[in-house]
C-alpha positions as CSV (number, residue, x, y, z in Angstrom):
1,M,60.3,107.2,69.3
2,D,58.6,106.4,72.6
3,R,57.8,109.5,74.6
4,L,58.3,107.5,77.8
5,F,61.7,106.5,76.6
6,F,62.9,110.0,75.6
7,E,61.7,111.5,78.9
8,N,63.4,108.9,80.9
9,L,66.6,109.4,79.0
10,K,66.5,113.1,79.7
11,K,65.9,112.4,83.4
12,L,68.8,109.9,83.6
13,N,71.2,112.3,81.6
14,I,73.6,109.4,80.7
15,I,73.6,109.9,76.9
16,K,75.2,112.9,75.1
17,K,75.2,114.1,71.5
18,G,78.0,112.4,69.6
19,D,78.4,109.5,72.0
20,K,79.8,106.2,70.8
21,L,77.4,103.4,71.9
22,T,77.4,99.6,71.9
23,L,73.8,98.2,72.3
24,A,73.5,94.8,73.8
25,V,70.7,93.3,71.7
26,S,69.4,89.7,72.4
27,G,66.4,90.1,70.1
28,G,63.9,89.9,73.0
29,A,61.3,92.6,73.8
30,D,63.4,94.7,76.1
31,S,66.5,94.8,73.8
32,M,64.6,95.4,70.7
33,Y,62.7,98.4,72.4
34,L,66.2,99.8,73.2
35,F,67.3,99.2,69.6
36,Y,64.3,100.8,67.9
37,N,64.3,103.8,70.0
38,F,68.0,104.5,69.6
39,M,67.5,104.0,65.8
40,D,65.0,106.9,66.0
41,L,67.4,109.0,68.2
42,K,70.6,108.1,66.2
43,D,70.6,110.9,63.7
44,D,69.2,113.7,65.9
45,F,72.0,112.9,68.5
46,D,74.7,112.1,66.0
47,L,75.3,108.8,67.7
48,D,77.9,106.2,66.5
49,I,76.1,103.0,67.3
50,I,77.1,99.3,66.9
51,V,75.2,96.2,68.1
52,C,76.6,93.3,70.0
53,H,74.7,89.9,70.2
54,L,76.0,86.8,72.1
55,N,74.8,83.4,71.2
56,H,74.9,81.4,74.4
57,G,74.9,78.1,72.5
58,I,72.3,76.4,74.8
59,R,69.1,76.1,72.8
60,E,68.1,75.3,69.2
61,T,66.4,78.7,68.6
62,A,69.5,80.7,69.6
63,K,70.5,80.9,65.8
64,R,67.1,82.1,64.9
65,D,67.6,85.0,67.5
66,E,71.1,85.8,66.1
67,D,69.7,86.0,62.5
68,F,66.8,88.1,63.6
69,V,69.2,90.7,65.2
70,K,71.4,90.6,62.1
71,K,68.5,91.4,59.8
72,A,67.3,94.3,62.0
73,C,70.8,95.7,61.9
74,E,71.0,95.3,58.1
75,K,67.7,97.2,57.8
76,Y,68.9,100.1,59.9
77,K,72.4,100.0,58.4
78,V,74.1,99.4,61.8
79,K,77.2,97.3,62.4
80,C,76.4,94.0,64.2
81,L,78.9,91.9,65.9
82,T,78.0,88.3,67.1
83,K,79.8,85.6,68.9
84,T,78.8,82.0,69.8
85,V,80.0,80.6,73.2
86,N,79.1,77.5,75.2
87,M,77.7,78.9,78.4
88,D,77.0,75.7,80.2
89,E,80.5,74.3,79.5
90,F,82.0,77.6,80.8
91,A,79.9,77.4,83.9
92,R,81.0,73.8,84.6
93,L,84.7,74.6,84.1
94,N,84.6,77.6,86.3
95,K,82.2,76.1,89.0
96,L,79.6,78.9,88.3
97,S,75.8,79.0,87.9
98,S,74.6,79.2,84.4
99,E,73.2,82.7,85.1
100,E,76.6,83.9,86.4
101,A,78.4,82.3,83.5
102,G,76.2,83.9,81.0
103,R,76.6,87.3,82.6
104,I,80.4,87.1,82.7
105,L,80.6,85.9,79.0
106,R,78.2,88.6,77.9
107,Y,80.1,91.5,79.5
108,E,83.5,90.1,78.3
109,F,82.1,90.1,74.8
110,F,80.7,93.6,75.0
111,R,83.8,95.0,76.4
112,E,86.1,93.3,73.8
113,N,84.3,95.4,71.2
114,S,83.5,98.6,73.1
115,K,86.8,100.6,73.7
116,E,85.8,104.2,74.3
117,R,82.2,103.3,73.9
118,K,79.3,103.3,76.4
119,I,77.8,99.9,76.6
120,L,73.9,100.0,76.9
121,T,72.0,97.1,78.1
122,A,68.1,96.8,78.3
123,H,67.6,96.1,82.0
124,N,64.2,97.7,83.0
125,A,62.2,98.5,86.1
126,N,61.0,94.9,86.5
127,D,64.6,93.6,86.4
128,R,65.4,96.0,89.2
129,A,62.5,94.8,91.3
130,E,63.4,91.1,90.5
131,T,67.1,91.8,91.5
132,I,66.0,93.3,94.8
133,L,64.0,90.1,95.6
134,F,66.9,87.9,94.4
135,N,69.2,89.9,96.7
136,I,66.9,89.6,99.7
137,I,66.5,85.8,99.2
138,R,70.2,85.1,99.2
139,G,70.9,87.6,102.0
140,T,71.9,91.3,101.4
141,G,72.9,94.6,103.0
142,L,71.6,98.0,102.2
143,R,73.3,98.1,98.8
144,G,71.5,95.0,97.6
145,L,68.2,96.8,98.1
146,I,69.1,99.2,95.4
147,G,69.0,96.4,92.8
148,I,70.4,97.6,89.6
149,N,72.1,101.0,89.2
150,E,71.5,103.0,86.0
151,V,75.3,103.4,85.5
152,N,78.0,100.8,86.6
153,E,81.4,101.9,85.3
154,D,81.1,101.5,81.5
155,I,77.6,99.9,81.6
156,Y,74.6,102.1,81.1
157,R,70.9,101.2,81.5
158,P,68.7,103.8,79.9
159,L,65.5,101.7,80.5
160,I,65.9,101.1,84.2
161,D,62.9,103.2,85.2
162,I,60.5,101.7,82.5
163,K,58.3,98.9,83.3
164,R,58.2,95.8,81.1
165,S,54.4,96.2,80.6
166,D,55.0,99.7,79.1
167,I,57.8,98.3,76.8
168,E,55.6,95.5,75.4
169,D,52.6,97.8,75.1
170,Y,54.7,100.2,72.9
171,L,56.0,97.4,70.7
172,H,52.6,95.8,70.1
173,K,50.9,99.2,69.4
174,N,53.6,100.1,66.9
175,N,53.7,96.5,65.4
176,L,57.6,96.3,66.1
177,K,58.9,92.8,65.9
178,Y,60.9,90.9,68.5
179,V,61.5,87.2,69.4
180,D,60.7,85.4,72.6
181,D,63.5,83.3,74.4
182,E,61.3,80.3,75.4
183,T,63.6,79.6,78.4
184,N,62.3,82.9,80.0
185,F,59.0,81.1,80.5
186,K,60.5,78.1,82.3
187,E,61.4,77.9,85.9
188,I,64.9,76.7,85.3
189,Y,66.8,79.6,86.7
190,T,66.3,81.5,90.0
191,R,65.3,84.7,88.4
192,N,62.8,82.9,86.3
193,K,61.2,81.6,89.4
194,I,61.1,85.0,91.0
195,R,59.4,86.4,87.9
196,L,57.1,83.5,87.1
197,S,56.1,82.4,90.6
198,L,57.1,84.7,93.4
199,I,56.0,88.0,92.0
200,P,52.5,86.7,91.0
201,K,52.1,85.5,94.6
202,L,53.2,88.9,96.0
203,R,50.8,90.7,93.6
204,E,48.0,88.8,95.5
205,L,49.1,90.6,98.7
206,N,50.0,93.9,96.9
207,P,48.9,94.5,93.3
208,N,51.4,97.3,93.1
209,I,54.4,95.1,94.3
210,I,56.8,96.3,91.5
211,D,56.1,99.9,92.5
212,A,56.7,99.1,96.1
213,L,60.0,97.5,95.3
214,L,61.1,100.4,93.2
215,R,60.3,102.8,96.1
216,L,62.3,100.7,98.3
217,S,65.2,100.9,95.8
218,E,64.9,104.8,95.9
219,N,64.9,104.8,99.6
220,A,67.9,102.5,99.8
221,T,69.7,104.6,97.1
222,D,69.2,107.8,99.2
223,A,70.3,106.1,102.4
224,N,73.3,104.5,100.7
225,N,74.4,107.9,99.1
226,F,74.3,109.5,102.6
227,I,76.4,106.6,104.1
228,E,78.9,106.7,101.3
229,E,79.6,110.3,102.1
230,I,80.4,109.4,105.7
231,L,82.4,106.4,104.4
232,R,84.6,108.5,102.2
233,E,85.3,111.0,105.0
234,N,86.5,108.2,107.3
235,Y,88.0,105.6,104.9
236,K,91.4,107.5,104.5
237,K,91.6,108.1,108.2
238,C,91.2,104.4,109.0
239,V,92.9,102.5,106.2
240,R,96.5,102.2,105.0
241,D,98.0,99.8,102.3
242,N,97.4,96.6,104.2
243,Y,96.1,97.4,107.6
244,F,93.4,99.3,109.6
245,L,94.3,101.9,112.2
246,V,92.8,100.6,115.5
247,D,92.5,104.1,117.2
248,E,90.5,105.5,114.3
249,M,88.2,102.5,113.7
250,T,87.2,102.3,117.3
251,K,86.0,105.9,117.2
252,L,83.3,105.0,114.6
253,H,79.8,103.4,115.0
254,K,80.0,99.7,114.4
255,F,77.9,100.1,111.2
256,I,80.3,102.6,109.5
257,A,83.3,100.6,110.8
258,C,82.0,97.4,109.2
259,E,81.2,99.3,106.0
260,I,84.9,100.5,105.9
261,I,86.0,96.8,106.3
262,K,83.7,95.6,103.6
263,T,84.8,98.3,101.2
264,Y,88.5,97.5,101.9
265,L,87.9,93.7,101.2
266,E,86.0,94.6,98.0
267,E,88.7,96.7,96.7
268,N,91.6,94.5,97.6
269,F,90.4,90.9,97.8
270,Y,87.1,90.6,95.7
271,S,88.6,87.8,93.6
272,E,89.6,85.9,96.8
273,N,85.9,85.3,97.7
274,I,86.4,86.2,101.4
275,L,83.8,89.0,101.3
276,N,81.1,87.7,103.7
277,R,79.4,89.0,106.9
278,D,81.2,86.6,109.1
279,N,84.7,87.8,108.1
280,I,83.5,91.4,108.3
281,L,82.3,90.9,111.9
282,N,85.2,88.8,112.9
283,I,87.6,91.5,111.6
284,Y,85.7,94.2,113.6
285,D,85.9,92.0,116.8
286,L,89.6,91.6,116.1
287,I,89.9,95.4,116.0
288,L,88.3,95.8,119.5
289,G,90.1,92.8,121.0
290,E,93.6,92.1,122.3
291,S,96.8,92.5,120.4
292,G,98.4,89.2,119.1
293,R,95.3,87.5,117.9
294,T,95.0,86.1,114.3
295,I,91.8,85.0,112.4
296,H,91.6,82.9,109.2
297,L,89.5,84.5,106.4
298,G,89.8,81.8,103.8
299,S,91.7,81.5,100.5
300,K,95.1,81.6,102.3
301,L,94.3,85.1,103.9
302,S,94.3,86.1,107.5
303,A,93.6,89.1,109.6
304,R,95.8,89.7,112.7
305,K,96.0,92.5,115.3
306,S,99.4,93.9,116.2
307,Y,99.1,96.7,118.8
308,D,97.4,99.6,117.1
309,K,97.1,97.9,113.7
310,V,94.9,95.1,112.1
311,F,96.6,93.6,109.0
312,V,94.9,91.7,106.3
313,E,97.5,89.6,104.5
314,E,98.4,86.4,102.7
315,E,99.4,83.5,105.0
316,K,103.1,82.8,104.3
317,T,105.2,79.8,105.2
318,K,108.1,81.0,107.4
319,I,111.5,80.3,106.0
320,P,114.2,80.4,108.7
321,K,117.0,83.0,108.0
322,R,120.5,81.6,108.2
323,E,123.1,82.5,110.9
324,V,126.1,83.9,109.2
325,E,129.5,85.0,110.5
326,L,130.5,88.6,109.7
327,N,133.9,89.8,108.5
328,L,135.4,93.2,107.6
329,G,134.0,94.3,104.2
330,I,130.6,93.6,102.5
331,N,128.7,90.7,104.0
332,Y,125.6,89.4,102.1
333,T,123.1,87.9,104.5
334,D,119.4,86.8,104.7
335,F,118.9,90.0,106.8
336,G,120.4,92.5,104.4
337,E,123.8,93.7,103.1
338,I,126.2,94.5,106.0
339,N,129.3,96.5,105.4
340,I,131.9,96.4,108.3
341,S,134.8,98.9,108.4
342,K,137.3,100.1,110.9
343,D,137.5,103.9,111.3
344,G,136.3,104.2,107.7
345,V,134.4,107.0,106.1
346,I,130.7,106.5,106.6
347,S,128.9,106.0,103.2
348,K,126.1,108.4,102.3
349,G,122.8,106.7,101.7
350,D,119.6,105.5,103.2
351,F,121.2,102.9,105.4
352,F,121.2,101.9,109.1
353,I,124.5,103.0,110.4
354,K,125.9,102.5,113.9
355,T,129.5,103.0,115.4
356,I,130.7,100.8,118.2
357,D,133.8,100.3,120.3
358,C,135.8,97.7,118.5
359,D,137.8,96.5,121.6
360,K,134.6,95.8,123.5
361,I,133.7,93.0,121.1
362,K,134.3,89.6,122.5
363,G,135.3,86.9,119.9
364,R,133.6,86.6,116.5
365,L,130.8,88.7,115.0
366,Y,127.8,86.9,113.5
367,I,124.2,87.7,112.7
368,R,121.1,85.6,113.5
369,S,117.4,85.6,114.3
370,R,116.1,85.8,117.9
371,K,116.2,82.7,120.1
372,R,114.1,81.7,123.2
373,G,115.7,83.4,126.3
374,D,117.6,86.1,124.5
375,R,118.5,89.1,126.6
376,F,119.8,92.5,125.6
377,K,121.1,95.7,127.3
378,P,119.7,98.7,125.4
379,L,121.9,101.9,125.0
380,G,121.5,103.9,128.2
381,M,120.4,101.0,130.5
382,K,122.4,99.3,133.3
383,N,120.8,96.0,133.2
384,N,119.9,93.3,130.6
385,K,116.2,92.8,129.8
386,K,114.4,90.1,127.9
387,L,114.4,90.6,124.1
388,K,110.7,89.7,124.1
389,D,110.0,92.6,126.5
390,Y,112.2,94.9,124.5
391,F,110.2,94.2,121.4
392,I,106.9,94.6,123.3
393,D,108.0,97.9,124.7
394,R,108.9,99.1,121.2
395,K,105.6,97.7,119.8
396,V,107.4,95.6,117.3
397,D,105.0,93.5,115.1
398,R,105.0,90.0,116.5
399,I,105.4,88.5,112.9
400,K,108.4,90.7,112.3
401,R,110.4,89.8,115.5
402,D,111.7,86.6,113.8
403,E,112.7,88.6,110.7
404,I,114.9,91.2,112.5
405,G,118.6,90.6,112.3
406,L,120.6,90.5,115.6
407,I,124.3,91.2,115.2
408,C,126.1,89.4,118.1
409,D,129.4,88.6,119.5
410,D,130.4,85.4,121.4
411,E,128.8,86.9,124.6
412,K,126.0,89.2,123.7
413,I,123.6,90.9,121.3
414,I,125.4,94.1,120.3
415,Y,123.0,95.5,117.7
416,I,119.3,94.9,116.8
417,I,119.2,96.1,113.2
418,G,117.2,99.3,112.8
419,M,117.0,99.8,116.5
420,D,119.5,100.0,119.4
421,I,123.1,99.0,120.0
422,S,124.1,97.4,123.2
423,E,125.2,99.6,126.1
424,D,128.2,97.3,126.4
425,V,129.7,98.3,123.0
426,K,129.0,102.1,123.0
427,I,131.8,104.5,122.3
428,D,133.1,106.6,125.3
429,E,136.1,108.7,126.2
430,S,138.3,105.6,126.5
431,T,137.5,104.3,123.0
432,L,140.5,103.7,120.8
433,N,139.2,101.8,117.9
434,K,135.9,102.1,116.2
435,L,133.9,99.7,114.1
436,I,131.3,101.1,111.7
437,L,128.2,98.9,110.8
438,E,126.3,99.9,107.8
439,V,123.2,97.8,106.9
440,K,121.2,98.3,103.7
441,N,118.6,96.3,101.7
442,V,117.1,95.4,105.1
443,R,114.7,92.3,104.8
444,Y,111.9,92.2,107.2
């Protein structure tokens, strides 16, 4: 066993005695270094090890690599699982780069066969440095400067602090075999270009460029861990199921507020592909701006500010709710189930219940949505006021205003469901006949 490997494993502290492991082995130098060292560690740590090898189906020598891995597993009496896919076809059908398609297919295969197992990949220090450069080139925040983490959910990377030169030196000195993927030496992928062209150019400026990038990763990790603590402290204060609390968000420094927005979008809308700097900054500006604004985020999602909340939600086509005449008994409407009774016993339940003076109703009863010019006399007031102003005073979400049911007679609005009855139908000392309105399963 390589002493460097063992010391690094102890430092990371990610492998325990008795662990069940899946080794991702391509047959290349890095993955065979991982394989050989774990074969030496297997008995002492009582490890249950299987090997997974994915044939990407894109080059003639792929079968050679697969056979090489199988033979190595046979020699060490380790179970080997293989699978052949068509990476380029998968990339084309899903509109992905070949690199991203390969990554998705690999991890799907590893996880298919790794229930209750730690999945170990052979990413090394050079991979981390190359990933940092890759992230910088395409644009990144602080997290992108970390590169590759040693642990990401069920993926473990025990070689992440070992340089590729040390890996190859150990294999050569001990005459341990591996195979070369010839595509690694062709500038056909972005990462290959970084490894084969960019890093050699950077070495002309700094011979220790890999070490410099690894120090950057360490510094970014420390800074990110500090920020994560602040983020956790504030996230629960600022975020609810589908909205941000404006008052809490505006107390924070812009950077922390934007990190909260970024985390929320990652956790709830990652697959919608709306996580980008423009959307994060636009949502932040929305939080600081006037109520009533809406911004489009893409993928049929929008953010809108309603008083002290900023919602992130799916853009829905409004379906008008039907106006329905109401009669004694149970009425099923687009606004909910409405039970009307005269001097009846009020049901027990989590309903909206109002009692009004039956003799003050003019004509028929019906329920409808709001209309332009609606006026209403709230309980306790002498004069009518615009329904729009009533909703504004109550800070009713603008989107919900069209969804709220208005129970009316032929002259006026007598009850805004879930809110007030009209002063004109209240019960007083002269009331002889009462009407009970019970509303449940309210829809808005």
